C-alpha positions as CSV (number, residue, x, y, z in Angstrom):
1,X,-44.9,11.2,-6.7
2,X,-44.3,9.7,-3.2
3,X,-42.3,11.8,-0.9
4,X,-39.0,11.3,0.4
5,X,-40.7,11.1,3.9
6,X,-42.8,7.7,2.3
7,X,-40.1,6.0,1.2
8,X,-38.5,6.4,4.3
9,X,-42.0,4.5,5.5
10,X,-42.2,2.0,2.9
11,X,-38.2,0.8,3.6
12,X,-38.5,0.5,7.5
13,X,-41.5,-2.1,6.7
14,X,-39.3,-4.3,4.1
15,X,-38.4,-7.5,5.4
16,X,-35.3,-9.2,5.6
17,X,-35.7,-12.6,4.1
18,X,-35.1,-15.8,5.7
19,X,-32.6,-17.3,3.5
20,X,-29.7,-15.8,0.8
21,X,-32.3,-17.3,-2.1
22,X,-35.1,-14.9,-1.7
23,X,-36.1,-11.8,-2.5
24,X,-39.1,-9.3,-2.6
25,X,-38.8,-6.3,-4.3
26,X,-41.0,-3.7,-3.7
27,X,-41.2,-0.9,-7.0
28,X,-42.0,2.9,-6.0
29,X,-44.0,3.4,-9.0
30,X,-46.8,1.8,-10.8
31,X,-44.3,1.9,-13.6
32,X,-42.2,-1.0,-12.4
33,X,-38.9,1.2,-13.0
34,X,-37.5,1.5,-9.4
35,X,-37.5,-1.4,-6.8
36,X,-36.7,-2.0,-3.2
37,X,-35.5,-5.1,-1.4
38,X,-33.6,-5.5,1.5
39,X,-30.9,-8.7,1.7
40,X,-31.0,-11.8,4.0
41,X,-27.8,-10.1,5.3
42,X,-30.3,-7.1,5.9
43,X,-28.6,-4.6,3.5
44,X,-30.8,-2.8,1.0
45,X,-30.7,-3.5,-3.0
46,X,-32.1,-0.5,-5.1
47,X,-32.7,-2.0,-8.7
48,X,-33.4,0.1,-12.0
49,X,-35.1,-1.8,-14.2
50,X,-34.1,-2.2,-17.8
51,X,-30.5,-1.9,-20.1
52,X,-27.4,-1.7,-19.3
53,X,-26.8,1.5,-18.0
54,X,-23.1,3.5,-18.6
55,X,-22.0,5.8,-14.9
56,X,-19.1,8.0,-16.1
57,X,-17.7,7.8,-12.6
58,X,-15.0,4.8,-11.4
59,X,-16.8,4.4,-8.0
60,X,-20.4,4.3,-9.3
61,X,-19.6,1.9,-11.9
62,X,-17.5,-0.7,-9.7
63,X,-21.0,0.1,-7.6
64,X,-23.6,-0.8,-10.4
65,X,-24.4,-4.3,-11.5
66,X,-26.7,-5.3,-14.3
67,X,-28.2,-8.6,-15.7
68,X,-30.5,-10.9,-14.8
69,X,-32.6,-10.8,-10.5
70,X,-34.9,-13.7,-9.4
71,X,-37.4,-13.3,-6.5
72,X,-38.9,-15.3,-3.7
73,X,-36.0,-18.0,-4.9
74,X,-36.8,-19.4,-8.5
75,X,-40.9,-19.1,-8.0
76,X,-41.5,-15.4,-9.9
77,X,-39.4,-15.0,-13.1
78,X,-36.2,-12.8,-13.8
79,X,-36.3,-9.4,-14.4
80,X,-33.4,-7.3,-16.3
81,X,-31.7,-4.9,-13.8
82,X,-29.0,-2.0,-12.9
83,X,-28.4,-2.9,-8.8
84,X,-26.8,-0.8,-6.4
85,X,-26.4,-2.9,-3.4
86,X,-26.0,0.3,-0.6
87,X,-23.3,-0.8,1.9
88,X,-24.0,-2.0,5.7
89,X,-23.4,1.8,7.1
90,X,-25.6,4.4,8.7
91,X,-28.4,5.5,7.8
92,X,-28.7,3.4,4.5
93,X,-32.3,3.8,4.9
94,X,-32.2,7.0,4.4
95,X,-29.9,7.4,2.0
96,X,-31.9,4.8,-0.2
97,X,-35.2,6.7,-0.2
98,X,-33.3,9.8,-1.3
99,X,-31.7,8.2,-3.8
100,X,-35.4,7.2,-5.1
101,X,-36.8,10.4,-4.3
102,X,-34.3,12.3,-6.6
103,X,-35.0,9.1,-9.2
104,X,-38.6,10.4,-9.7
105,X,-37.7,13.7,-9.7
106,X,-35.4,13.0,-13.2
107,X,-37.9,11.7,-14.8
108,X,-36.6,8.1,-14.3
109,X,-40.0,7.0,-14.5
110,X,-40.3,7.7,-18.3
111,X,-36.4,7.9,-19.4
112,X,-34.2,6.0,-16.7
113,X,-30.6,6.8,-18.8
114,X,-31.5,10.7,-18.7
115,X,-32.6,10.4,-14.7
116,X,-29.7,8.7,-14.1
117,X,-26.5,10.5,-15.1
118,X,-28.7,14.0,-13.5
119,X,-28.1,11.2,-10.7
120,X,-25.0,10.3,-10.5
121,X,-22.8,13.4,-9.1
122,X,-25.8,12.2,-6.3
123,X,-25.4,8.8,-6.6
124,X,-21.2,9.1,-6.4
125,X,-21.1,11.8,-3.6
126,X,-23.0,9.4,-1.1
127,X,-21.9,5.9,-2.2
128,X,-18.4,7.2,-2.4
129,X,-19.3,8.3,2.0
130,X,-20.9,5.3,3.4
131,X,-18.4,2.8,2.1
132,X,-15.7,5.0,3.1
133,X,-17.0,4.1,6.2
134,X,-18.1,0.6,5.0
135,X,-14.6,0.5,5.1
136,X,-14.0,1.5,8.3
137,X,-16.1,-0.5,9.9
138,X,-14.4,-3.5,8.5
139,X,-11.1,-2.6,9.1
140,X,-12.1,-1.9,12.4
141,X,-13.9,-6.0,12.9
142,X,-10.3,-7.1,11.8
143,X,-8.5,-5.0,14.4
144,X,-10.1,-6.0,16.8
145,X,-10.3,-9.8,16.6
146,X,-6.7,-9.9,16.6
147,X,-6.7,-7.6,19.8
148,X,-9.1,-9.8,21.7
149,X,-6.6,-12.7,19.9
150,X,-3.8,-11.3,21.9
151,X,-5.4,-10.4,24.8
152,X,-6.5,-13.7,25.3
153,X,-3.2,-15.0,25.7
154,X,-1.0,-12.4,27.2
155,X,-0.4,-11.7,30.2
156,X,-1.2,-8.2,30.7
157,X,-3.2,-7.7,28.9
158,X,-3.5,-3.7,29.0
159,X,0.3,-4.3,27.1
160,X,-1.4,-5.9,24.2
161,X,-4.2,-2.7,24.4
162,X,-1.4,0.5,24.5
163,X,0.5,-1.2,21.6
164,X,-2.4,-0.6,19.1
165,X,-2.2,2.2,17.1
166,X,-4.9,1.5,14.1
167,X,-6.9,4.2,15.6
168,X,-4.5,6.7,14.6
169,X,-2.2,8.0,11.6
170,X,1.0,6.2,12.8
171,X,3.7,3.4,11.1
172,X,2.3,0.8,11.7
173,X,-1.4,-0.4,13.6
174,X,0.7,-2.9,16.0
175,X,3.8,-2.6,17.4
176,X,5.4,-5.2,19.7
177,X,8.9,-5.2,20.9
178,X,10.9,-4.3,17.3
179,X,7.9,-6.0,15.4
180,X,5.8,-3.9,13.9
181,X,1.9,-6.1,12.8
182,X,0.2,-4.7,10.1
183,X,-3.8,-6.1,10.0
184,X,-5.4,-5.9,6.6
185,X,-8.7,-7.0,6.3
186,X,-10.7,-7.9,3.3
187,X,-14.4,-8.8,2.8
188,X,-13.2,-11.6,0.0
189,X,-12.0,-14.6,-0.2
190,X,-8.3,-14.0,-1.3
191,X,-5.5,-11.6,0.5
192,X,-5.7,-9.3,-1.7
193,X,-5.2,-5.6,0.0
194,X,-3.9,-2.2,-0.9
195,X,-1.2,-1.0,0.5
196,X,-0.2,2.8,0.8
197,X,3.3,3.1,0.6
198,X,5.4,1.2,0.4
199,X,6.5,1.0,4.5
200,X,4.1,-1.1,5.2
201,X,5.4,-3.9,3.7
202,X,9.4,-4.2,4.7
203,X,10.9,-3.3,7.8
204,X,11.2,0.2,9.0
205,X,15.1,1.5,9.1
206,X,15.8,5.0,9.9
207,X,19.3,5.5,10.2
208,X,19.1,8.0,12.7
209,X,16.9,7.1,15.1
210,X,17.4,5.1,18.3
211,X,15.0,2.0,17.2
212,X,14.6,-0.3,13.9
213,X,12.6,-3.0,13.0
214,X,13.1,-7.0,13.1
215,X,10.7,-8.0,12.0
216,X,7.4,-7.0,10.3
217,X,3.8,-9.2,10.2
218,X,1.5,-8.4,8.0
219,X,-1.9,-10.0,8.9
220,X,-4.4,-11.0,6.8
221,X,-7.6,-11.6,7.6
222,X,-11.4,-12.1,5.4
223,X,-14.8,-12.0,6.7
224,X,-18.0,-12.7,6.1
225,X,-21.0,-11.0,6.8
226,X,-23.8,-13.0,8.2
227,X,-26.9,-14.3,9.7
228,X,-25.9,-13.8,13.4
229,X,-25.6,-17.8,14.8
230,X,-23.5,-18.7,18.2
231,X,-19.5,-18.7,15.8
232,X,-20.7,-14.3,14.6
233,X,-19.6,-11.5,15.8
234,X,-19.8,-8.1,15.6
235,X,-17.9,-4.9,16.6
236,X,-19.5,-4.2,20.1
237,X,-19.3,-7.7,21.3
238,X,-15.8,-7.2,20.4
239,X,-15.2,-3.9,22.5
240,X,-17.3,-5.8,24.9
241,X,-14.8,-8.5,26.0
242,X,-11.2,-6.2,25.2
243,X,-12.8,-3.6,27.9
244,X,-13.7,-6.2,30.4
245,X,-10.5,-7.9,30.0
246,X,-8.8,-5.5,31.3
247,X,-11.2,-4.1,34.2
248,X,-10.9,-8.2,35.2
249,X,-7.3,-6.9,35.5
250,X,-8.3,-4.0,37.1
251,X,-6.9,-2.0,34.0
252,X,-9.8,1.2,34.0
253,X,-7.4,3.8,33.1
254,X,-6.5,1.7,30.3
255,X,-10.1,1.2,29.0
256,X,-11.2,4.4,29.1
257,X,-8.4,5.0,26.8
258,X,-9.0,2.1,24.6
259,X,-13.1,3.3,24.1
260,X,-11.4,6.6,23.3
261,X,-9.5,4.9,20.7
262,X,-11.6,3.0,19.5
263,X,-14.5,6.6,19.1
264,X,-11.2,7.8,17.1
265,X,-11.0,4.9,14.9
266,X,-12.2,6.0,11.1
267,X,-13.1,9.3,11.9
268,X,-11.3,11.0,8.7
269,X,-13.6,9.2,6.3
270,X,-16.6,10.2,8.5
271,X,-16.7,6.9,10.8
272,X,-16.8,7.0,13.9
273,X,-18.2,4.4,16.8
274,X,-19.3,5.9,20.2
275,X,-19.4,2.4,22.6
276,X,-21.2,4.1,25.2
277,X,-23.9,6.0,22.6
278,X,-23.8,3.4,19.5
279,X,-23.5,-0.8,20.6
280,X,-27.0,-1.0,20.0
281,X,-27.4,0.9,16.7
282,X,-28.6,-1.0,14.3
283,X,-25.7,0.4,12.5
284,X,-23.2,-1.3,13.9
285,X,-25.1,-4.6,14.5
286,X,-23.8,-6.3,11.5
287,X,-22.5,-9.7,12.5
288,X,-18.9,-11.4,10.7
289,X,-18.1,-15.0,11.0
290,X,-13.8,-15.3,9.7
291,X,-13.1,-16.8,6.2
292,X,-9.8,-17.0,6.8
293,X,-6.6,-15.6,9.0
294,X,-3.3,-15.8,7.4
295,X,-0.3,-14.2,9.3
296,X,2.6,-13.0,6.9
297,X,6.5,-12.7,7.9
298,X,7.0,-9.9,5.6
299,X,11.1,-10.6,5.4
300,X,10.7,-13.7,3.7
301,X,12.3,-12.8,0.7
302,X,9.4,-16.3,-1.6
303,X,7.5,-12.9,-1.1
304,X,7.8,-10.5,-4.2
305,X,5.8,-7.2,-4.0
306,X,6.7,-3.5,-4.5
307,X,9.3,-2.6,-1.8
308,X,11.2,1.2,-1.5
309,X,13.9,-0.1,-3.1
310,X,11.9,-0.3,-7.1
311,X,11.1,2.6,-6.7
312,X,14.2,5.1,-5.5
313,X,16.3,4.7,-9.1
314,X,13.3,7.0,-10.3
315,X,13.7,9.8,-8.6
316,X,10.9,11.9,-9.5
317,X,8.5,9.1,-8.0
318,X,7.5,10.1,-4.3
319,X,8.0,6.4,-2.7
320,X,5.3,7.2,0.2
321,X,3.1,8.6,-2.1
322,X,2.3,5.1,-3.8
323,X,-1.1,3.2,-3.4
324,X,-1.4,-0.2,-5.0
325,X,-3.1,-3.3,-4.6
326,X,-0.5,-7.1,-3.7
327,X,-2.2,-10.8,-3.7
328,X,-0.7,-12.5,-1.9
329,X,-1.3,-16.7,-1.8
330,X,-2.1,-19.0,0.3
331,X,1.7,-21.1,0.6
332,X,4.1,-19.2,1.0
333,X,6.9,-21.0,2.0
334,X,5.9,-24.3,3.3
335,X,3.9,-24.7,6.5
336,X,6.2,-21.7,7.8
337,X,4.6,-18.9,6.0
338,X,1.9,-17.2,6.2
339,X,0.9,-18.3,9.9
340,X,-2.7,-19.8,9.2
341,X,-5.1,-19.1,12.4
342,X,-6.5,-16.3,14.9
343,X,-5.1,-18.1,17.5
344,X,-1.8,-19.1,16.0
345,X,-0.9,-15.5,14.7
346,X,-1.5,-14.1,18.2
347,X,0.4,-16.7,19.7
348,X,2.9,-16.2,17.1
349,X,3.0,-12.3,17.5
350,X,3.5,-12.5,21.6
351,X,6.3,-15.6,20.4
352,X,8.9,-12.6,18.6
353,X,10.2,-10.2,20.4
354,X,9.1,-8.9,24.4
355,X,7.5,-5.9,24.9
356,X,9.4,-3.4,25.3
């Protein structure tokens, strides 16, 4: 049986195909039960050949897709397999090597079903952490994209950066004057997002406090992982742009604070990006292009989502503990809601109220 180190070498040698229609599978043993491939987007695919496997955990079940898979376009016949697509997070080569080693040690070549059952707890553990990191990277990319757009149009770039609260546990991702801004980023094709608490979709009002929100904008951003091209961007690229604008404005002090906040983003889920030491790390070289940007005015009565008033009649339910998904339409109120495009969104936010 190949060793972990041998798997590491094999995986490192896997070549990224020229187009998304190609796939070259490397079989880990002559039995051809476990296969490895690298996608056009430089993500690793782990194939478990045979009939559909039935995971016992929802996380692994959602990650595993069974069906026919093609190699090298249509040049070779399809094979039936369960595919596990590893997220574009750090250490994915090591994770793939580790999973291959565990599956083979549990007898995958002779009894894949039993080997999978024995290995599933480990699969759940490692991909759970990786997907948290993958989601954090996507979220950071979306928030930085908006910061960059705001900095291009604001009179004071330091005020924009200082308005960013997404790096910590806070009420809003941004606060501009009395307008709150929530940023939700997805790799999907629709404005479908998970909401943690009704406060993310309604105005904040604290009767005992001296500050109240007058507006709430939910910015829905769709990003797609792509091969690098002229209009694509990476997280390090966006950080460089924002820091460069702060330096140009002689706000080196705010640049230092901004880099520290970026470093803290997502640390609760095991994700952390230190721009000074990780800007050339392959883990953060993932290129994105913008699929869509929609800025929703959440005070619009035509937006029908679950809010605190819908929950409070149920006295035994803690409204702040609710987690649910929203699916916002492309059009809510004619051409006014949502605002479309990253430039128009930035202009709309900056025009809501003066920064206080």
